[in-house]
TORKOLFI-525713 format. One record per atom (N, C-alpha, C, O): residue in one letter; x, y, z. Coordinates in steps of 0.02 Angstrom, whole numbers, plus 50000, padded with zeros to 5 digits. Example, Ala and Ser with C-alpha at 12.3 -4.5 7.8 and 13.67 -1.06 7.14 Angstrom:
A506604971650390;A506154977550390;A506604983550390;A507124983450423;S506424988850354;S506844994750357;S506455000250394;S506705005750402;
# end
This chain:
X674005698554100;X674375704454094;X674655704554155;X674965709854154;X674745702454201;X675155704154265;X676005704054263;X676465707354288;X675895696254204;X676435694054202;X676945698954142;X677555698354145;X676685702554102;X676775705954072;X676875712854078;X677355715354049;X676585715354103;X676525721154122;X676345728054042;X676575733754039;X675945724953998;X675885730953971;X675815736553960;X675245737653981;X676105743353932;X675965748053955;X675115750653905;X674685753953933;X675065748953845;X674625749753811;X674465741153767;X674905736953759;X673975740653752;X673425737253771;X672715737453693;X672135739553698;X673045734753634;X672625736753561;X671825731553574;X671815725453583;X671355735153571;X670715732253569;X670525733953478;X670705737753434;X670075728253489;X669755729553413;X669035732853406;X668515729953392;X669125739253419;X668685743153428;X668585749953370;X668145753953386;X668855751053323;X668685754953284;X667915756553248;X667575751953223;X667795760053248;X667035762153216;X667145762753161;X666565763053141;X667525763353107;X667655766953053;X667955760052996;X667805759252937;X668415755653039;X668805751352985;X668685745453000;X669005742853046;X668065740952956;X668055735652977;X668465729453007;X668225725153045;X669215729652980;X669675725953003;X669975728853064;X670515726853088;X669685732653084;X670035736053169;X669545736253206;X669515739953255;X669115732453190;X668265735853238;X667775727153236;X667165727053231;X668135721753242;X667785717053270;X667545714553303;X667145709853296;X667845718753377;X667515716153435;X666775718853448;X666575724453432;X666395713453480;X665565714153499;X665585717753561;X665925716453611;X665165722753553;X664765726253619;X664795721153652;X665405721053651;X664655716353684;X664255713153744;X665325708953745;X665555708053801;X665485708353725;X666485705553726;X666665709753770;X666915708553826;X666465717553732;X667105722153756;X666625726053832;X666855730853862;X665975722853852;X665705725653911;X666125718953979;X666235719954039;X666255712853942;X666285708253986;X667045709254009;X667285708354065;X667445711853939;X668195712853951;X668365720454025;X668775720754070;X667905724454005;X667675730854063;X667605727054139;X668035727654183;X667005723354145;X666985721754209;X667435716054218;X667495715454279;X667965709354172;X668405706654202;X668965708454219;X669145705954273;X669355712054194;X669765716854190;X669955723254213;X670525725654209;X669245726954246;X669585731154275;X669735738354252;X669755739454191;X669825743254294;X669935751154255;X670765748854249;X670985748054193;X671205747854308;X671645748454298;X672065746254223;X672535749454199;X671765739754192;X671875736754118;X671585739654063;X671865740154008;X670935741954076;X670435745354043;X670655754254022;X670575757653971;X670885755354074;X671585760554064;X671795762653999;X671715767853967;X672155755853986;X673075754553959;X672475752053877;X672715747553841;X671945754353860;X671755750053810;X671865755253751;X671785761253759;X671985753453713;X672005759453661;X671685757753598;X671595751653595;X671375762753519;X671275757553457;X671775759453397;X671835764953371;X672125753453383;X672275755253344;X672315751653265;X672795747953252;X671955752453230;X671625749853174;X672265745653125;X672305740553091;X672655750853144;X672995748553074;X673595743053099;X674165743053074;X673395738453152;X673735732753158;X673335727853147;X673565722253158;X672775728353128;X672395722853089;X672405722553000;X672505717752963;X672265730252980;X672505731952910;X672925728952905;X672875723752873;X673465730452931;X674425725752898;X674325722452905;X674585719352859;X673915716752954;X674165710452978;X673765707052903;X674045702352873;X673205709452882;X672515706652830;X673065706952768;X673315702252737;X673145713852760;X673205716352696;X674115714152679;X674345716952629;X674465710652708;X675085709552714;X675165704752652;X674765700152655;X675585704452593;X675765697452568;X676585694152562;X677045697052534;X676625690452581;X677165686152565;X677605686352503;X677325687452450;X678215685652506;X678535686652455;X678495678552424;X678765678652369;X678235671352442;X678295665452414;X677735665352377;X677655660952335;X677095672352396;X676415670052362;X676615674052291;X676055675652272;X676975676152252;X676915679852206;X677035676252151;X676705676852099;X677585671752159;X677585665952092;X677015660452075;X677015657652020;X676475658852129;X675925656552101;X675225664352083;X674725662752052;X675295670052100;X674885675452098;X675135678552023;X674795683252002;X675535676951994;X675885678051922;X675645672051892;X675365674451843;X675565666551889;X675375659051872;X674825661151854;X674675659751796;X674375664951891;X673535663051907;X672995670451874;X672385671251867;X673815676351857;X673555681551796;X673705677251726;X673315676751679;X674135675251729;X674275670151668;X673915667951641;X673675669451586;X673795663151679;X672725659751697;X672335664651657;X672025663151606;X672365670251680;X671765673151670;X671885677251589;X671445678051547;X672505678951585;X672575680351509;X672405677251479;X671955679451444;X672575671251470;X672455666951423;X671785664951413;X671635663551355;X671375664651452;X670645663851462;X670395669351412;X670145668251356;X670525676951449;X670175681951396;X670395682051344;X670035683351296;X671245680451334;X671295680351232;X670915675451202;X670845675551141;X670585669951248;X670465664751202;X669595667451196;X669405668951140;X669195667851242;X668405670551249;X668625677751215;X668305678451163;X668885681151222;X668855684751152;X669235685851060;X669575689451024;X668785678551065;X669075678750986;X668905674650947;X668665679550920;X668785670450916;X668305668250855;X668335661650868;X667965658450831;X668585659050901;X668345653350935;X667835650250987;X667685644450999;X667545658951026;X667125659251067;X666475665751038;X665945666251068;X666595668650997;X666315674050984;X666145672750889;X666565671950844;X665455672750886;X665065671850818;X664705677950818;X664205677750854;X664855685750774;X664345689650785;X663755688750747;X663695687450687;X663145690050810;X662535688950760;X662225684750822;X661635684350836;X662675682050851;X662235673850863;X662775673050937;X662615667950968;X663175675550959;X663345675351014;X663425680551068;X663645686151055;X663225678251140;X662875684651172;X663425685051215;X663855680651218;X663415692251259;X663735693251318;X663795689551359;X664335687051379;X663035688151388;X662965680251420;X663235675351422;X663435672251471;X663285673251333;X663585665751325;X664465666051359;X664765662551399;X664665673251313;X665295672051341;X665535671951421;X666045669151440;X664985676351475;X665145674151543;X664935668151571;X665125667451629;X664535662751541;X664405656151556;X665155652451520;X665455648351555;X665375653751465;X665845652051441;X666465649451508;X666685644151532;X666565658651517;X667165658551575;X667015654851647;X667465651751675;X666445655251670;X666395649851720;X666625641051715;X666895637051752;X666285641051628;X666575632551640;X667115632751633;X667465630351678;X667375635151581;X668235636451580;X668625636251640;X669085632151634;X668615639251697;X668815641751783;X668615633151811;X669005629451840;X667835631351789;X667755624651824;X668185617851792;X668395612651818;X668185619251753;X668795616151704;X669605613751716;X669935608651707;X669695619551739;X670455621951807;X670465619551865;X670945617751900;X669565619751881;X669835619751954;X670005625951998;X670305626052052;X669785630151972;X669845634351997;X669065640052025;X668575638451991;X668905644952070;X668255646952064;X668385656452052;X668855659552027;X667905658052076;X667885665652060;X667515670252120;X666935669352138;X667845674052141;X667395680352192;X667385684652178;X667435689052221;X667325686852096;X666935691552049;X666875688951989;X667245688551939;X666095686352008;X665905684751924;X665875687651866;X665545692851862;X666215684951801;X666325685951744;X665725690851724;X665165688551718;X665855697451713;X665715700951693;X665595706651619;X665745712651621;X665275703051555;X665505704151499;X664905709451462;X664295708751469;X665175713651431;X664605717951400;X665025723751348;X665595726051355;X664525724851293;X664605727451225;X664875736551267;X664485738951308;X665195738451258;X665295745651286;X664735752051236;X664665752051175;X664545754851266;X664265760351255;X664155766751307;X664125766351368;X664105773151261;X664175778251293;X663735780451351;X663665786251369;X663365773851386;X662895775151432;X663315767451484;X663035765751537;X663855764251464;X664075759751507;X664505762951578;X664785768351590;X664405758351605;X664695763851669;X664965758051728;X664605753351744;X665585759051752;X665985751951797;X665425750751829;X665005754651850;X665465743751833;X664585743451886;X664775733851900;X665285731251878;X664455731651924;X664425725351945;X663865721051892;X663795715051902;X663495724051837;X662965721151796;X663465722751725;X663765727751707;X663395715651695;X663595713151636;X662895714151583;X662495717851612;X662605711751511;X662295713851478;X662125707151443;X662505702251438;X661515707751421;X661295701651373;X661335703051310;X660875701551273;X661855705751289;X661865708951210;X661905705051169;X662165700251196;X661795703851113;X662105699451064;X662415705551030;X662305711551029;X663005699750995;X663705704250976;X663775706350907;X663505702650866;X663955709450893;X664125714450804;X664765714150783;X665295712550809;X664665715250750;X665225716450697;X665605724250713;X665645728250667;X665805725650766;X666035734050746;X665995734450821;X666195739950839;X665815730550873;X665785730950931;X666405733250985;X666995732350968;X666235736551055;X667015734351086;X666625731351148;X666055732651167;X667045727551170;X666915719351239;X667315723351262;X667735726951236;X666985721651357;X667515721751401;X667275716951443;X666795713351428;X667585716651493;X667545709651535;X668065712651592;X668605715551589;X667485709751662;X667795710751705;X667725705851767;X667135704651777;X668005703751797;X668085697051818;X668605695251872;X669075699151867;X668705690351930;X669325687951949;X669415684251966;X668935683252004;X669835678751972;X670095672852000;X670155671652052;X670605675052076;X669785666452108;X670235663352152;X670465655952156;X670145650752146;X670945656752170;X671185647752197;X671965650252248;X672215655752248;X672115646252275;X672735644152331;X672615649052374;X673175651452381;X672135653052419;X671915659052433;X672215666452414;X672545670652445;X671985666252360;X672385670652334;X671665674452274;X671145671452260;X671775678552261;X671245683852192;X671495689552148;X671775694652167;X671395688452106;X671565691152072;X670805697552048;X670245697452073;X671065702551993;X670515707351979;X670685709851920;X671135713951925;X670495709151866;X670595711451795;X670175712851738;X669845708151716;X670115721051698;X669705721151666;X670355721751604;X670925723951612;X670025718851541;X670145717951467;X669495721951423;X668895722051437;X669995726351345;X669185726751315;X669775721951228;X670345720551210;X669115721351208;X669045715751133;X668815721251090;X668585725951122;X668815722051012;X668665725050956;X668075719950896;X668275717050846;X667725720050907;X667515712550841;X667625716450807;X667465722350811;X668075712050748;X668195717550681;X667635718250635;X667185714150646;X667525723650570;X667195721050534;X667495717150487;X667875719550445;X667335710150490;X667945706450459;X667515706950363;X667825706850309;X666765707550374;X666445704150327;X666565711750266;X666255711650213;X666975717050280;X667245721350255;X667805721150247;X667975727050253;X668215718350237;X668815715750251;X669355718650316;X669965719050307;X669095720050367;X669485725850408;X669935720350429;X669795714550415;X670685722550475;X671005718050484;X671065720750540;X670905716450581;X671225726550573;X671275729450648;X670935734950658;X670635738250616;X670985736250733;X670365740250753;X670655749650738;X671225752150738;X669965752350727;X670315759050683;X670835762050746;X670865761050807;X671315767450687;X671585770650752;X671145775050808;X671495775950857;X670715777050813;X670185780550842;X669985777250928;X669885779750983;X670015769850897;X669805766450962;X670545764450995;X670705766451051;X670915760750958;X671755760351002;X671925766451024;X672255765651075;X671855773351010;X671865778451033;X671705780451110;X672085783451147;X670895777251127;X670895776451199;X670985770651234;X670825770451294;X671235765651204;X671655762151241;X672415765251250;X672875761551268;X672495769951242;X673165772851257;X673245777651299;X673795779451321;X672535780751316;X672395784651335;X672715782951433;X673035785551478;X672185774351408;X672085771751475;X672815770351489;X673085773651533;X673085766751463;X673745763051483;X674275770851507;X674715770151550;X674195775851485;X674505783751513;X674145783051584;X674605784951619;X673745781951617;X673455784751649;X673505778451718;X673315779851775;X673715773251702;X674135766951718;X674665769651736;X674665769951797;X675385773051702;X675885774751711;X675925778951747;X676475779551774;X675305784551769;X675405789151794;X675115787651870;X675195791951914;X674855782751880;X674615781051958;X675285775551961;X675265774352022;X675665772951944;X676215768551971;X676705773551984;X677075772652032;X676765779851942;X677385782451951;X677295789452011;X677705793352035;X676515788652018;X676605793752090;X676395792152154;X676295795852202;X676315782152145;X675865779252197;X676415779052234;X676875778252195;X676705779352313;X677355778752339;X676985777652415;X676605781252447;X677305770152430;X677295769352501;X677375775852568;X677795780152577;X676815774152603;X676725780652643;X676315784952637;X675985787152684;X676245787752550;X675705789052555;X674755790552557;X674425786152529;X674475794652580;X673665791352570;X673515790152508;X673805791452455;X672825786252527;X672555783852463;X672445793352435;X672745795052383;X672105797552463;X671865803852430;X672485807152431;X672425809852376;X673005808852449;X673575812052406;X673685805652353;X673815808952303;X673705801052337;X673935799252272;X673335801252215;X673475804152163;X672635799252235;X672235802652185;X672325807852184;X672415809452126;X672375813252226;X672545819252208;X673015820752163;X672855824652119;X673425819152162;X674115820652105;X674115818552049;X674455820952003;X673605811852044;X673465809751985;X673185811751939;X673325811851879;X672655813851977;X671915817551947;X672455826251918;X672295828251862;X672895829651946;X673135833951920;X673675832251883;X673885837551858;X674045827251863;X674165824451792;X673895823151751;X674215824951701;X673415820651739;X672875819551713;X672565826951660;X672515828451601;X672425829851723;X672375837051672;X672725840151642;X672545843351593;X673395839851668;X673995841351652;X673735839351563;X673445843351526;X673855834851551;X673885833951500;X673435830051456;X673555826251409;X672815832251491;X672275835451429;X671775829251437;X671255829151404;X671935824351481;X671605815551519;X670995817751532;X670975823551552;X670395814551526;X669905814851574;X669665808151594;X669935803651563;X669395807151620;X669535798751681;X669265799751746;X668975804851764;X669375794051782;X669325792951845;X669765785551850;X669895780851813;X669935788151932;X670385783151965;X669875779452035;X669525782952071;X669925772152042;X669685770852083;X670155762252098;X669985756552082;X670775764752132;X671005758352119;X671055756852189;X670975761552228;X671225749152224;X671305747052269;X671465741052298;X671445736852253;X671635738252355;X672025732452367;X671805726652357;X671285726152390;X671885723152338;X671765714852304;X672205710652359;X672815711052367;X671425703952418;X672175702152436;X671415693752456;X671045691252413;X671465692052529;X671315686752528;X670385685352519;X670075680052513;X670135692952521;X669175690952505;X669275693752414;X668765694752382;X669795694352390;X669725701052351;X669825705552350;X670405706752335;X669275713152368;X669565718952393;X669645716452474;X669325713052515;X670275720252472;X670655721552538;X670625726652581;X670355732052569;X670845725252623;X671025731352695;X671725735852664;X672235732752650;X671705741452658;X672355746652653;X671965750952614;X671395749652596;X672285756252602;X672135762652564;X671755762652478;X671985759452431;X671295765952477;X670825765152407;X670865773552401;X670795778552437;X671085771452310;X671065777252269;X670575781652237;X670735783752181;X669935783852264;X669355784252218;X668945779052239;X669165773652262;X668165781052230;X667785777852234;X667245778052162;X667195783852140;X666965774452134;X666605776952067;X666155782752095;X666085787352055;X665805783552158;X665465787452182;X665875794552211;X665635800252211;X666455792852230;X666635796552274;X667515796852216;X668025793552228;X667425801652161;X667865802752112;X668765808052142;X669335807152123;X668525812452187;X669035814252196;X669315814452292;X669785818052311;X669065811752322;X668955811252395;X668635805252435;X668035803852433;X669155801652476;X668685794852506;X668955793552572;X669455791352600;X668105797352590;X668265797052687;X668715789852702;X668805784852667;X669005792252787;X669125786052810;X669785779652763;X670375778252777;X669325777352709;X669825772652675;X670375776352653;X670955774352653;X670195781152636;X670685784052587;X671255788552606;X671715789752567;X671215791552674;X671685792652717;X672005787452768;X672185788752825;X672035781152733;X672605774652749;X673335776652708;X673325781352667;X673805773652719;X674165773552677;X674265768152634;X674095762352646;X674515769852588;X674795763252552;X675425760452575;X675965763352580;X675225752852590;X675855749952608;X676235745752543;X676005744952487;X676865743552569;X677515741052525;X677135732152499;X677015729652444;X677065730352550;X676825721152556;X676065720252525;X675765714852520;X675895724552511;X675135724452457;X675095724652410;X675425728852378;X674605719652375;X674525719352298;X673865725652289;X673375725752326;X673955729352247;X673445732652210;X673075731752139;X673405729952091;X672565732552135;X672115733452068;X672085740152059;X671715743452095;X672455742852010;X672675748151978;X671825747551927;X671715742751889;X671535750951933;X670955751151925;X670775760051889;X670995765451905;X670445758651854;X670245766951816;X669765765051746;X669575759451727;X669645772551713;X669295771651663;X669835779451616;X670095783751651;X669865779551559;X670015785851515;X669435785851476;X669235780951444;X669095792851478;X668685792951424;X668845796651344;X669175801651330;X668615793751316;X668935795251245;X668255795951186;X667785791951191;X668235800551138;X667875801451083;X668055799551027;X668525802350999;X667645793150991;X667845788650949;X667275792650901;X666675792650915;X667705797650819;X667275801950802;X666685795150725;X666155796250696;X667135789550722;X666625786450690;X666105784650729;X665675782550691;X665905784550790;X665205783350817;X664985790550847;X664525790550887;X665175794250836;X665015800450899;X664935799350957;X664425801050988;X665425796350982;X665215791951045;X665765793151104;X666295790351089;X665785795751154;X666325796751198;X666185789151239;X665675786851266;X666855786351230;X666745778351262;X667295778051314;X667895777451302;X666925778851393;X667575774751470;X668075767851410;X667865762751382;X668695770851413;X668825762951403;X669375760751462;X669945762851467;X669065756451500;X669045753951567;X669745750151559;X670005750251504;X669965747751598;X670455743151625;X670605741051691;X670415744751737;X670995734351706;X671165736151778;X671785728951793;X671615723051785;X672375730751812;X672885725651829;X673255725851878;X673415731351899;X673565718851915;X673675720151966;X674355721151975;X674815718951941;X674385724752024;X675345727052015;X675605724552092;X675195724152138;X676265723152101;X676505722552178;X677235726352172;X677505726952117;X677485728752227;X677845733652256;X678675727652237;X678645721652249;X679185730252214;X679825726852197;X680115730352229;X680175736052207;X680415728952288;X681055731252331;X681455733852296;X681735739252307;X681545729952245;X682495731552210;X682385735452200;X682685739952230;X681765737652144;X681945742652091;X681465750152113;X681295754852076;X681325748852196;X681015754252218;X680215754152166;X680115759652141;X679955751552156;X679325753152130;X678885747752138;X678935742652173;X678275750552087;X677615746852064;X677585743752019;X677675747251969;X677435735752002;X677745731151923;X677045728851928;X676735728751981;X676855727351880;X676375724451845;X676335716651852;X676805714751818;X676065711951875;X676275705651910;X676325702251849;X676805698551836;X675805703351806;X676035698251713;X676125704251670;X676525704151623;X675715710151689;X675875713051622;X675435718251612;X675215720451665;X675235720851565;X674305726751534;X674285726051493;X674765724351458;X673675727051473;X673225726151405;X673745731651369;X673875736151407;X674015732151313;X674235737051256;X673925736951192;X673975741751155;X673605731851177;X673315729051124;X672725727151137;X672675725151195;X672035726851094;X671395726551089;X671445720751081;X671875718651041;X671045716351115;X670885706851084;X670675708251019;X670325713151007;X670835704550978;X670485706750884;X669895701350908;X670045697850957;X669295700550880;X668945694550860;X669155697050765;X669265702550739;X669155690250737;X669085690250665;X668555684250650;X668675678350641;X668175686250650;X667725677850650;X667685675150565;X667285670750550;X668005677450528;X668055673650469;X668755669750467;X668895665050430;X668955671350490;X669665665250505;X669545658550517;X669405656750574;X669575654150465;X669425648150465;X669855640850532;X669725637050579;X670295642850494;X670795640050538;X671255644050600;X671865645050593;X670795646750676;X671125648650698;X671835648850752;X671825646450809;X672235651150731;X672905650850773;X672955649650838;X672635652750881;X673345645250848;X673505640950931;X673735649250988;X673845654750963;X673755647951047;X673945652351060;X674475652751093;X674835647951105;X674585659651114;X675135659151106;X675515656651170;X675345659751220;X676165650151186;X676215647451222;X676255650751303;X676745653251330;X675455649551336;X675475652751405;X675385646551434;X675235641351404;X675515647651523;X675265641751544;X674965642951569;X674995648351599;X674305637651574;X673675638651632;X673685633551656;X673815627751641;X673425638751729;X673405636451783;X672915629951783;X672395629751751;X673125625351819;X672715619551852;X672675617351915;X672945611851918;X672365619951987;X672445619552055;X672065612052055;X671465611452044;X672465607052069;X672145600252105;X672165601752176;X672535605252211;X671515596952190;X671295598452271;X671735594152311;X671705594252373;
# end
């Protein structure tokens, strides 16, 4: 300190932000005793230093991250198909274990245990899945994240179990319309979310645009990084739908991956139910285009389970990640 004579010395002492507040009170006492008033008077609290350092993604990561997303999509496509699901027999817990075994085969792990559920009017975003036996006409949902190479994904997709015994070959239009609402909400957030805006500013504009377009739903997006949910600006929580203290006041950072997590309410006349169409996809900032883009893509069609097909077609040519020790 004597050599460099810093005018400001940042300490990890923020009371609200975990990544900016890790200094133990005992360690702070030692600094006070050893450094004295001269240097301690120059100390400052700059929590964004820790947030930016931990949240930042580097260019070399995106290729590997895209491969992970590709693998997640391939797993979901297979899990939500007749290869895995037999109506009246298969349970949502069976599919959760299928995901775990598939990840073990690929030598990857998970930071967010696969949670599979049959969606009903009561279904709400959360950690719980369900142990429901799957039947024709069910809407299925999965939420889970893969861990590999120090990276983490966060993905939610939906599927429809065809009433194949009655000759159904596609999901009803009233159901696919719900997914389109969620897609429109994704569009709105990516149009609105600009580096430098606070999470709450993004959330407020998103909700305003949703109201203008007659869409009811909720946004609860977040950074995704080294430990799953990462430091940085959040845009809504499930229990704080319009304003988030502290974390919602942080700025959106361009060198960060974000999980665009949300749901749209949609009424399905045939069921007389309003269902939350829940979606989640990861995005990254592309400097050349000056916008956020999906790392791999987004779900624009429901996965369909046609359990009457005897010879299931091969999956599309999709790279499956296998990480070696």
